[in-house]
N, CA, C and O atoms as a GROMACS GRO file, in nm:
protein
  388
    1MET      N    1  -2.206   0.776   0.298
    1MET     CA    2  -2.211   0.917   0.328
    1MET      C    3  -2.176   0.994   0.200
    1MET      O    4  -2.090   0.953   0.122
    2TYR      N    5  -2.245   1.105   0.182
    2TYR     CA    6  -2.213   1.189   0.066
    2TYR      C    7  -2.088   1.272   0.094
    2TYR      O    8  -2.062   1.315   0.206
    3PHE      N    9  -2.011   1.293  -0.014
    3PHE     CA   10  -1.896   1.382  -0.011
    3PHE      C   11  -1.904   1.476  -0.129
    3PHE      O   12  -1.945   1.438  -0.239
    4MET      N   13  -1.865   1.601  -0.103
    4MET     CA   14  -1.857   1.703  -0.207
    4MET      C   15  -1.713   1.709  -0.255
    4MET      O   16  -1.620   1.723  -0.176
    5LEU      N   17  -1.697   1.699  -0.387
    5LEU     CA   18  -1.567   1.715  -0.449
    5LEU      C   19  -1.574   1.843  -0.531
    5LEU      O   20  -1.643   1.847  -0.634
    6MET      N   21  -1.505   1.946  -0.487
    6MET     CA   22  -1.506   2.076  -0.554
    6MET      C   23  -1.367   2.100  -0.611
    6MET      O   24  -1.271   2.115  -0.536
    7ALA      N   25  -1.358   2.102  -0.743
    7ALA     CA   26  -1.230   2.118  -0.809
    7ALA      C   27  -1.221   2.254  -0.878
    7ALA      O   28  -1.320   2.306  -0.929
    8THR      N   29  -1.102   2.309  -0.877
    8THR     CA   30  -1.072   2.433  -0.949
    8THR      C   31  -0.977   2.399  -1.062
    8THR      O   32  -0.874   2.334  -1.040
    9ASP      N   33  -1.011   2.443  -1.182
    9ASP     CA   34  -0.927   2.413  -1.298
    9ASP      C   35  -0.798   2.495  -1.297
    9ASP      O   36  -0.795   2.609  -1.249
   10ALA      N   37  -0.694   2.436  -1.351
   10ALA     CA   38  -0.567   2.506  -1.372
   10ALA      C   39  -0.584   2.604  -1.488
   10ALA      O   40  -0.664   2.581  -1.578
   11ASP      N   41  -0.510   2.711  -1.486
   11ASP     CA   42  -0.511   2.806  -1.597
   11ASP      C   43  -0.469   2.735  -1.725
   11ASP      O   44  -0.374   2.656  -1.725
   12GLY      N   45  -0.539   2.764  -1.833
   12GLY     CA   46  -0.502   2.709  -1.963
   12GLY      C   47  -0.529   2.561  -1.979
   12GLY      O   48  -0.463   2.495  -2.060
   13SER      N   49  -0.624   2.506  -1.904
   13SER     CA   50  -0.649   2.362  -1.910
   13SER      C   51  -0.766   2.323  -1.999
   13SER      O   52  -0.811   2.209  -1.995
   14LYS      N   53  -0.816   2.416  -2.080
   14LYS     CA   54  -0.935   2.390  -2.161
   14LYS      C   55  -0.914   2.271  -2.256
   14LYS      O   56  -1.002   2.186  -2.266
   15GLU      N   57  -0.802   2.264  -2.324
   15GLU     CA   58  -0.776   2.154  -2.417
   15GLU      C   59  -0.760   2.022  -2.343
   15GLU      O   60  -0.811   1.919  -2.388
   16ALA      N   61  -0.690   2.022  -2.231
   16ALA     CA   62  -0.672   1.901  -2.152
   16ALA      C   63  -0.806   1.851  -2.100
   16ALA      O   64  -0.831   1.730  -2.098
   17ARG      N   65  -0.892   1.944  -2.060
   17ARG     CA   66  -1.027   1.907  -2.012
   17ARG      C   67  -1.105   1.839  -2.123
   17ARG      O   68  -1.168   1.735  -2.101
   18ALA      N   69  -1.102   1.897  -2.242
   18ALA     CA   70  -1.175   1.839  -2.355
   18ALA      C   71  -1.124   1.699  -2.389
   18ALA      O   72  -1.203   1.610  -2.419
   19ALA      N   73  -0.994   1.680  -2.385
   19ALA     CA   74  -0.936   1.549  -2.420
   19ALA      C   75  -0.970   1.443  -2.316
   19ALA      O   76  -0.994   1.327  -2.351
   20ALA      N   77  -0.974   1.480  -2.189
   20ALA     CA   78  -0.999   1.383  -2.082
   20ALA      C   79  -1.148   1.365  -2.051
   20ALA      O   80  -1.184   1.277  -1.973
   21ARG      N   81  -1.234   1.448  -2.109
   21ARG     CA   82  -1.376   1.448  -2.075
   21ARG      C   83  -1.446   1.313  -2.094
   21ARG      O   84  -1.519   1.272  -2.004
   22PRO      N   85  -1.426   1.241  -2.206
   22PRO     CA   86  -1.497   1.112  -2.220
   22PRO      C   87  -1.466   1.014  -2.106
   22PRO      O   88  -1.557   0.947  -2.055
   23ALA      N   89  -1.341   1.005  -2.066
   23ALA     CA   90  -1.305   0.913  -1.957
   23ALA      C   91  -1.360   0.963  -1.823
   23ALA      O   92  -1.403   0.883  -1.740
   24HIS      N   93  -1.358   1.093  -1.803
   24HIS     CA   94  -1.414   1.153  -1.682
   24HIS      C   95  -1.564   1.123  -1.672
   24HIS      O   96  -1.613   1.082  -1.567
   25LEU      N   97  -1.636   1.143  -1.782
   25LEU     CA   98  -1.781   1.118  -1.783
   25LEU      C   99  -1.812   0.969  -1.762
   25LEU      O  100  -1.912   0.936  -1.698
   26ALA      N  101  -1.729   0.881  -1.814
   26ALA     CA  102  -1.750   0.737  -1.795
   26ALA      C  103  -1.746   0.700  -1.647
   26ALA      O  104  -1.825   0.616  -1.602
   27ARG      N  105  -1.656   0.761  -1.572
   27ARG     CA  106  -1.648   0.734  -1.429
   27ARG      C  107  -1.773   0.786  -1.356
   27ARG      O  108  -1.823   0.722  -1.264
   28LEU      N  109  -1.821   0.903  -1.398
   28LEU     CA  110  -1.943   0.956  -1.337
   28LEU      C  111  -2.064   0.869  -1.372
   28LEU      O  112  -2.151   0.847  -1.288
   29GLN      N  113  -2.069   0.820  -1.495
   29GLN     CA  114  -2.179   0.731  -1.535
   29GLN      C  115  -2.176   0.602  -1.454
   29GLN      O  116  -2.281   0.547  -1.421
   30ALA      N  117  -2.057   0.553  -1.421
   30ALA     CA  118  -2.047   0.433  -1.337
   30ALA      C  119  -2.101   0.461  -1.196
   30ALA      O  120  -2.173   0.378  -1.140
   31LEU      N  121  -2.069   0.577  -1.140
   31LEU     CA  122  -2.125   0.613  -1.009
   31LEU      C  123  -2.277   0.623  -1.016
   31LEU      O  124  -2.348   0.579  -0.926
   32GLN      N  125  -2.327   0.681  -1.126
   32GLN     CA  126  -2.472   0.694  -1.142
   32GLN      C  127  -2.537   0.556  -1.153
   32GLN      O  128  -2.641   0.532  -1.092
   33ALA      N  129  -2.477   0.467  -1.229
   33ALA     CA  130  -2.532   0.332  -1.246
   33ALA      C  131  -2.536   0.257  -1.113
   33ALA      O  132  -2.623   0.172  -1.092
   34GLU      N  133  -2.443   0.288  -1.023
   34GLU     CA  134  -2.439   0.225  -0.891
   34GLU      C  135  -2.533   0.295  -0.792
   34GLU      O  136  -2.545   0.251  -0.677
   35GLY      N  137  -2.600   0.401  -0.835
   35GLY     CA  138  -2.692   0.475  -0.748
   35GLY      C  139  -2.621   0.561  -0.646
   35GLY      O  140  -2.678   0.593  -0.542
   36ARG      N  141  -2.496   0.600  -0.672
   36ARG     CA  142  -2.415   0.674  -0.575
   36ARG      C  143  -2.397   0.821  -0.609
   36ARG      O  144  -2.346   0.897  -0.527
   37LEU      N  145  -2.438   0.863  -0.728
   37LEU     CA  146  -2.416   1.001  -0.772
   37LEU      C  147  -2.538   1.087  -0.741
   37LEU      O  148  -2.648   1.058  -0.786
   38LEU      N  149  -2.518   1.193  -0.664
   38LEU     CA  150  -2.626   1.286  -0.633
   38LEU      C  151  -2.633   1.395  -0.740
   38LEU      O  152  -2.741   1.425  -0.791
   39ILE      N  153  -2.518   1.454  -0.772
   39ILE     CA  154  -2.513   1.561  -0.872
   39ILE      C  155  -2.369   1.577  -0.919
   39ILE      O  156  -2.275   1.550  -0.845
   40ALA      N  157  -2.354   1.621  -1.042
   40ALA     CA  158  -2.220   1.649  -1.094
   40ALA      C  159  -2.231   1.746  -1.211
   40ALA      O  160  -2.328   1.743  -1.286
   41GLY      N  161  -2.133   1.832  -1.225
   41GLY     CA  162  -2.130   1.922  -1.338
   41GLY      C  163  -2.015   2.019  -1.329
   41GLY      O  164  -1.953   2.036  -1.223
   42PRO      N  165  -1.986   2.085  -1.441
   42PRO     CA  166  -1.878   2.183  -1.444
   42PRO      C  167  -1.926   2.321  -1.401
   42PRO      O  168  -2.046   2.349  -1.397
   43ASN      N  169  -1.830   2.406  -1.370
   43ASN     CA  170  -1.857   2.545  -1.335
   43ASN      C  171  -1.810   2.633  -1.450
   43ASN      O  172  -1.690   2.658  -1.463
   44PRO      N  173  -1.903   2.680  -1.535
   44PRO     CA  174  -1.861   2.767  -1.646
   44PRO      C  175  -1.821   2.905  -1.594
   44PRO      O  176  -1.866   2.950  -1.489
   45MET      N  177  -1.736   2.970  -1.671
   45MET     CA  178  -1.698   3.108  -1.640
   45MET      C  179  -1.820   3.197  -1.661
   45MET      O  180  -1.899   3.172  -1.753
   46PRO      N  181  -1.838   3.300  -1.579
   46PRO     CA  182  -1.955   3.386  -1.592
   46PRO      C  183  -1.968   3.455  -1.728
   46PRO      O  184  -2.079   3.480  -1.774
   47ASP      N  185  -1.856   3.485  -1.790
   47ASP     CA  186  -1.859   3.558  -1.916
   47ASP      C  187  -1.829   3.472  -2.038
   47ASP      O  188  -1.825   3.522  -2.151
   48ASP      N  189  -1.809   3.341  -2.017
   48ASP     CA  190  -1.777   3.250  -2.128
   48ASP      C  191  -1.817   3.109  -2.088
   48ASP      O  192  -1.741   3.039  -2.022
   49GLU      N  193  -1.936   3.068  -2.127
   49GLU     CA  194  -1.987   2.937  -2.086
   49GLU      C  195  -1.917   2.819  -2.154
   49GLU      O  196  -1.946   2.704  -2.123
   50THR      N  197  -1.825   2.846  -2.245
   50THR     CA  198  -1.748   2.738  -2.308
   50THR      C  199  -1.617   2.710  -2.235
   50THR      O  200  -1.549   2.612  -2.264
   51THR      N  201  -1.582   2.796  -2.140
   51THR     CA  202  -1.462   2.777  -2.060
   51THR      C  203  -1.504   2.748  -1.916
   51THR      O  204  -1.584   2.820  -1.858
   52MET      N  205  -1.449   2.641  -1.861
   52MET     CA  206  -1.486   2.599  -1.726
   52MET      C  207  -1.382   2.647  -1.625
   52MET      O  208  -1.263   2.658  -1.655
   53SER      N  209  -1.430   2.675  -1.504
   53SER     CA  210  -1.340   2.714  -1.396
   53SER      C  211  -1.320   2.602  -1.295
   53SER      O  212  -1.236   2.613  -1.205
   54GLY      N  213  -1.398   2.494  -1.310
   54GLY     CA  214  -1.387   2.382  -1.217
   54GLY      C  215  -1.505   2.288  -1.231
   54GLY      O  216  -1.579   2.293  -1.329
   55SER      N  217  -1.520   2.203  -1.131
   55SER     CA  218  -1.627   2.102  -1.132
   55SER      C  219  -1.677   2.079  -0.990
   55SER      O  220  -1.605   2.100  -0.893
   56LEU      N  221  -1.802   2.034  -0.981
   56LEU     CA  222  -1.861   1.993  -0.855
   56LEU      C  223  -1.918   1.854  -0.872
   56LEU      O  224  -1.993   1.827  -0.966
   57ILE      N  225  -1.884   1.766  -0.781
   57ILE     CA  226  -1.938   1.630  -0.778
   57ILE      C  227  -1.982   1.603  -0.634
   57ILE      O  228  -1.907   1.628  -0.540
   58VAL      N  229  -2.104   1.553  -0.618
   58VAL     CA  230  -2.150   1.507  -0.487
   58VAL      C  231  -2.192   1.363  -0.506
   58VAL      O  232  -2.283   1.332  -0.583
   59ALA      N  233  -2.125   1.275  -0.434
   59ALA     CA  234  -2.149   1.131  -0.451
   59ALA      C  235  -2.130   1.060  -0.318
   59ALA      O  236  -2.068   1.111  -0.224
   60ASP      N  237  -2.184   0.939  -0.313
   60ASP     CA  238  -2.178   0.855  -0.194
   60ASP      C  239  -2.050   0.772  -0.195
   60ASP      O  240  -2.022   0.701  -0.291
   61PHE      N  241  -1.973   0.783  -0.086
   61PHE     CA  242  -1.852   0.702  -0.068
   61PHE      C  243  -1.855   0.648   0.075
   61PHE      O  244  -1.915   0.709   0.163
   62PRO      N  245  -1.789   0.535   0.099
   62PRO     CA  246  -1.790   0.478   0.234
   62PRO      C  247  -1.726   0.568   0.339
   62PRO      O  248  -1.768   0.571   0.454
   63ASP      N  249  -1.622   0.644   0.296
   63ASP     CA  250  -1.552   0.731   0.390
   63ASP      C  251  -1.468   0.831   0.312
   63ASP      O  252  -1.461   0.827   0.189
   64LEU      N  253  -1.403   0.921   0.386
   64LEU     CA  254  -1.323   1.025   0.323
   64LEU      C  255  -1.207   0.967   0.242
   64LEU      O  256  -1.176   1.018   0.135
   65ASP      N  257  -1.144   0.862   0.293
   65ASP     CA  258  -1.033   0.800   0.219
   65ASP      C  259  -1.079   0.747   0.084
   65ASP      O  260  -1.007   0.760  -0.015
   66ALA      N  261  -1.197   0.687   0.080
   66ALA     CA  262  -1.249   0.634  -0.047
   66ALA      C  263  -1.282   0.748  -0.144
   66ALA      O  264  -1.257   0.736  -0.263
   67ALA      N  265  -1.338   0.857  -0.093
   67ALA     CA  266  -1.367   0.972  -0.177
   67ALA      C  267  -1.238   1.031  -0.233
   67ALA      O  268  -1.230   1.066  -0.351
   68GLN      N  269  -1.136   1.041  -0.149
   68GLN     CA  270  -1.006   1.095  -0.190
   68GLN      C  271  -0.943   1.005  -0.297
   68GLN      O  272  -0.891   1.055  -0.397
   69ALA      N  273  -0.947   0.876  -0.275
   69ALA     CA  274  -0.888   0.782  -0.372
   69ALA      C  275  -0.961   0.790  -0.506
   69ALA      O  276  -0.897   0.789  -0.612
   70TRP      N  277  -1.094   0.798  -0.502
   70TRP     CA  278  -1.171   0.808  -0.626
   70TRP      C  279  -1.134   0.937  -0.699
   70TRP      O  280  -1.112   0.936  -0.821
   71ALA      N  281  -1.128   1.047  -0.626
   71ALA     CA  282  -1.097   1.177  -0.687
   71ALA      C  283  -0.957   1.178  -0.747
   71ALA      O  284  -0.937   1.230  -0.857
   72GLU      N  285  -0.861   1.123  -0.677
   72GLU     CA  286  -0.723   1.124  -0.726
   72GLU      C  287  -0.703   1.038  -0.850
   72GLU      O  288  -0.607   1.057  -0.924
   73ALA      N  289  -0.794   0.943  -0.874
   73ALA     CA  290  -0.786   0.858  -0.993
   73ALA      C  291  -0.863   0.914  -1.111
   73ALA      O  292  -0.871   0.850  -1.216
   74ASP      N  293  -0.919   1.034  -1.097
   74ASP     CA  294  -0.998   1.094  -1.204
   74ASP      C  295  -0.908   1.131  -1.323
   74ASP      O  296  -0.797   1.181  -1.302
   75PRO      N  297  -0.954   1.109  -1.444
   75PRO     CA  298  -0.876   1.147  -1.562
   75PRO      C  299  -0.841   1.296  -1.568
   75PRO      O  300  -0.738   1.333  -1.625
   76TYR      N  301  -0.925   1.381  -1.511
   76TYR     CA  302  -0.892   1.523  -1.509
   76TYR      C  303  -0.768   1.550  -1.422
   76TYR      O  304  -0.689   1.639  -1.452
   77VAL      N  305  -0.752   1.474  -1.316
   77VAL     CA  306  -0.632   1.487  -1.232
   77VAL      C  307  -0.510   1.443  -1.312
   77VAL      O  308  -0.409   1.514  -1.316
   78ASP      N  309  -0.520   1.327  -1.376
   78ASP     CA  310  -0.408   1.276  -1.456
   78ASP      C  311  -0.370   1.371  -1.569
   78ASP      O  312  -0.252   1.382  -1.604
   79ALA      N  313  -0.469   1.441  -1.626
   79ALA     CA  314  -0.444   1.531  -1.738
   79ALA      C  315  -0.399   1.670  -1.694
   79ALA      O  316  -0.367   1.755  -1.778
   80GLY      N  317  -0.396   1.694  -1.563
   80GLY     CA  318  -0.355   1.826  -1.514
   80GLY      C  319  -0.461   1.932  -1.524
   80GLY      O  320  -0.431   2.051  -1.520
   81VAL      N  321  -0.587   1.890  -1.537
   81VAL     CA  322  -0.697   1.987  -1.547
   81VAL      C  323  -0.718   2.057  -1.413
   81VAL      O  324  -0.736   2.179  -1.409
   82TYR      N  325  -0.717   1.983  -1.306
   82TYR     CA  326  -0.746   2.041  -1.175
   82TYR      C  327  -0.620   2.097  -1.109
   82TYR      O  328  -0.518   2.028  -1.099
   83ALA      N  329  -0.628   2.220  -1.065
   83ALA     CA  330  -0.520   2.282  -0.988
   83ALA      C  331  -0.541   2.257  -0.839
   83ALA      O  332  -0.445   2.244  -0.763
   84GLU      N  333  -0.668   2.252  -0.797
   84GLU     CA  334  -0.702   2.228  -0.657
   84GLU      C  335  -0.822   2.135  -0.649
   84GLU      O  336  -0.908   2.134  -0.738
   85LEU      N  337  -0.827   2.058  -0.542
   85LEU     CA  338  -0.939   1.968  -0.520
   85LEU      C  339  -0.973   1.967  -0.372
   85LEU      O  340  -0.890   1.928  -0.288
   86LEU      N  341  -1.094   2.010  -0.340
   86LEU     CA  342  -1.142   2.015  -0.203
   86LEU      C  343  -1.247   1.906  -0.185
   86LEU      O  344  -1.340   1.894  -0.264
   87ILE      N  345  -1.231   1.826  -0.081
   87ILE     CA  346  -1.326   1.717  -0.053
   87ILE      C  347  -1.376   1.734   0.090
   87ILE      O  348  -1.297   1.743   0.185
   88ARG      N  349  -1.509   1.738   0.103
   88ARG     CA  350  -1.571   1.755   0.234
   88ARG      C  351  -1.695   1.667   0.243
   88ARG      O  352  -1.759   1.641   0.141
   89PRO      N  353  -1.730   1.621   0.364
   89PRO     CA  354  -1.858   1.552   0.381
   89PRO      C  355  -1.972   1.646   0.342
   89PRO      O  356  -1.961   1.768   0.357
   90PHE      N  357  -2.080   1.588   0.294
   90PHE     CA  358  -2.194   1.667   0.248
   90PHE      C  359  -2.321   1.604   0.304
   90PHE      O  360  -2.341   1.483   0.295
   91LYS      N  361  -2.405   1.687   0.361
   91LYS     CA  362  -2.534   1.640   0.414
   91LYS      C  363  -2.645   1.698   0.330
   91LYS      O  364  -2.666   1.820   0.328
   92LYS      N  365  -2.718   1.612   0.260
   92LYS     CA  366  -2.829   1.656   0.176
   92LYS      C  367  -2.949   1.684   0.266
   92LYS      O  368  -2.993   1.597   0.342
   93VAL      N  369  -3.001   1.806   0.258
   93VAL     CA  370  -3.118   1.845   0.336
   93VAL      C  371  -3.238   1.865   0.244
   93VAL      O  372  -3.347   1.816   0.272
   94PHE      N  373  -3.217   1.938   0.133
   94PHE     CA  374  -3.323   1.962   0.037
   94PHE      C  375  -3.276   1.930  -0.103
   94PHE      O  376  -3.156   1.943  -0.130
   95PRO      N  377  -3.362   1.889  -0.192
   95PRO     CA  378  -3.500   1.854  -0.161
   95PRO      C  379  -3.506   1.726  -0.078
   95PRO      O  380  -3.419   1.639  -0.087
   96GLU      N  381  -3.609   1.718   0.000
   96GLU     CA  382  -3.626   1.599   0.085
   96GLU      C  383  -3.655   1.479  -0.002
   96GLU      O  384  -3.725   1.488  -0.103
   97SER      N  385  -3.600   1.365   0.038
   97SER     CA  386  -3.621   1.241  -0.040
   97SER      C  387  -3.731   1.159   0.020
   97SER      O  388  -3.763   1.052  -0.031
   0.00000   0.00000   0.00000
């Protein structure tokens, strides 16, 4: 089942985000290699595309507990980048596969 992971960055986390980014991307690449990643990317600020306000990841996990465990092990969490993390089931409707 797909789950949406919507994270909001902590204030002043730009440097921490940059430092943790390679490890964060490696985990996303692993999900992609397993065929489990639907979409992922950061949310840039409307007036400054070099500063992010959060991230969105939609990926396949066996259940909510597995999605939560994966999210909590993210390098951005360890680095204090995320202030909030919302995880919800996601049903892909469009585009049709």
